[in-house]
N, C-alpha and C positions, 0 to 999 in steps of 0.2 A: 163354265162359271158365269157365263153371261158377258154382257159388255161393262168392264171395269177399266178404270183408267188410273194413272198417276200412283200416288203412293198406296192406294187402295190395291191396285193391281200387283204391285211389288209384294206387299204383305201376303196377298193370297197366294202368289206363286211360292213364296217362301215357305208358308205353311204346307203348302202341297209336296215341295221338295221334302220337307222334314218328315211329312207323313209317309211318303214312299221310301224314303232312306230308313224309317222306322220299321219298315217291313223287310228290311234286308235286300232291297232292290239297289242296283247301280242306277245313277240318274244322268240323263243327258239333256243340257238345257241348250235349245236351238232358238235364236230370234227369228222370227217369221213375219212376213208381210203378205197381207191377202185382202182383197175386197170380195165381200159376198154379194152378189146381186140376184142370184138364184139358187136357194138350198138344194135344189134338186141336182144342180150342176157343180163342177169343181169351182173353186173360187178364182177370180182374175187375179194376176200379180202385177198389172200394168200400173206404172206410176206416171204422173204427168211430168215431174221434173226430176230427171235422172240425177243430176249435179246435188240438188237438194236432198234427194233421198239418201245419197251415199255419204253426203256430209253428217246428216242427222245419225246415220247407222255408225258412222265413226266415233260419234259421242256416245251412243248408245252400248256398243259393244264392250268398251272397256268397263262400263258401269256394272253391267250385267255379268261381266266376268268377276268382277269384284264379289258381287251378290252370290256367284256361283262357288267361289273360293270359300266365303264364309260359312256355306252350308255343305260343305266337302262334297261338292258335285264331282264326278269322275271324269265327264265329258262336257265340252262347250264348243258350240258352232256360232260364229259371229253373225251369220246369216243363212237361212234355208235356200239353196238353190239360186244364187245371185245370177247365174246365167239365164235361168228361165225368167226372173224378173226383168232382165234386161232385154231378153228376146221377145217378151210380150209387150215390151215398151217401144218395140219398134227398131232396135239397134241390129245392126248387121253382124254376123260372127266375128270378122276381124275386131270391129269396135268393142263387142262384148269381151273378147280375150283380152284386150288392152285394158279395158275398165276392170276387169277381174284382177289383172296383174297389179294394177296401181292400187285398188282396194286392198287385196291380201298382203301385200308387201308393206302396207302401213298399219294394218289392222292387226296382224298376227303379232308382231313384237309388242304393241300396245297390250294385247291380251296376255301374251306370255309373262310380261311384268306384275300381272295381277292374279294370274291363275295357274296353279301348279299341276293341274290335271293334263288330259290328252285334249289337243286343240282338234276338233273334227270339222272337216270341210265337206259338206253334202253338196252334190252335183246334181244339176237338172238334165233336161234331154239334149241340150246341146252337145254335152260330153259323151254321146252315144257315138258321135263322129269326129270330135275334135279333141286332142290332147287338152291337159290342163296345167300350162306352164306356170299358172300363178301358184301351184300347189307346194311350192318349195316352202317349208316350215310348218306344213300340216303334219299332224301325227298320225292321222287316220282319215282315210278317203271313204264317203258313202255314195252310192250309186242308187238309181231307181230302175225297178223292173215293172214295166206297164205296158199296155197296149199302145200301138203307134196310131191307130185310127180306131173309130167306133165299130167299123164292120169287120174287124179283124177276126178271122177264124181261128180256132184252136191251132191248126197247123201252122197258119201264119204267125201266131203268137209265139210258138216254139222257135221259129226262125228268129224272130225279133228278140227273145230272151237270149239266144245264143250270141247275137251280135252285141246286145248291150253287156252281157256278161264278159265277152271277149275283149271289148274296149275297157272295161273296168279293170281286168287284170293287166292289160296293157300299160294304163295310166298309174296304177299302184306299182307295178314293176319299175316303170321309169323314175318314180319318185321314191322307191325303196321304202314305202310304208304299207302296213296292213289295209285291208279294204273290208267293207261290210255291205249287204244290201241294206241300204238306209232306209227303202220304202218299196215293198211290192204292193203295188195298187190295181186291183182289178174290179173295176166299177160292176156292180150288180147288173145293170141294163144291159150290158155288153154280152154277160154271160147268159141273161134271159134271151137276148136277141137270137142267138144261135141254138137255143134249145139245150144247153148243157148245163153242168153245175159248177159251182165255184170250186168245189174239190178238184174237179177235172183240170181247171187252169193251174191251181197250184200244184197238182201233181206233176205237171210240165216243168214247172220251176224247180220242183225238188229233183226231178230226174236230170235236168240240166245242170244244177249245182253240183251233183254227184259227179259229173262228168268233167268239169273244169280241173285245169292243171294247177293253178294258184289259188288254193281254197280261201273263201272269205273267212273273216273272224267274227261274223255275226249276222244276225237276220232280223229285220223288221218288217212287219207287215202293217197294212193300213186298211182297216184297224179292227179292233175287237168288236166294238159298236158303232163303228163310222155309219152314218145314214145312208151314204149311196154305197158302201162297199163292205158290210159287215160281215165278219167271219163267225161271230158267235152263232150258234145253232145251226150251222150248215156242215156239210161234209167236207169243207175245208179244214175244220178244227183239228182233226186227227192228221192231215197231211202237214200243217203247220207244226204239230207237236213232233212229228217225225223228222222234219228239217232241224228243228232246235235241237232235238237228240242226236241227229247226226252230226251236227255243227261240234259239239263236245268232243267228237272224236278225232276231229282233225283241224279244228281252228287254231289259229296262232294267237296266243294269249295277248290280251290288250292290256299292257302295263307300261308306265313311264319308264324308260330306260335312262339311268344317271351316267 
């Protein structure tokens, strides 16, 4: 939609939510922060003032939770990958975990007062290695599957996916909530670097998902027409369809328990 701000941005997203729900899709609203400096590379999440950022987010999240509730959105996330933002902003893991706990312990009750759907906590790469003690109160955990460095071969990618999925199951099990692949992101340049196809990388994901014990309840890929990781028109299309069809047979339904 381009660069839009303030009330114009709110109206644009409200219109988009209504249009998507009109096509019988469920909707997730995730607050996001990123700075694009080079369109050919992933955006930066670095913030100059962490305290000011978290303070602003504490105001924004409840407001957007109200918007999500008005439009009967099913899932709401107060921030996308807070750990990644704090990590790229220079904080050490121990400080990140402390800041996450402070933020989520305050924001989740504020969102819960305004939103009756599922509160979704989307985690970044720090939680490939660390637990998520801030997750109490989350209804759903989302994790990312991606390369850990640009020169990662398909064989190394498989090992990375296994580690990432193992930690996702561990975190979800500790919290007693369902989990999803919140983002499977495989940059096109990495695939091309090794002379493989995107479908081969997604096939690795499909095989490793079938092997996990604690099955996910959903799968999100990044993305259909993403400029640096497009699935549309590639051999990954059929693999993604297979992943989604297999999920239907084993996923734990995502619904609010009263």
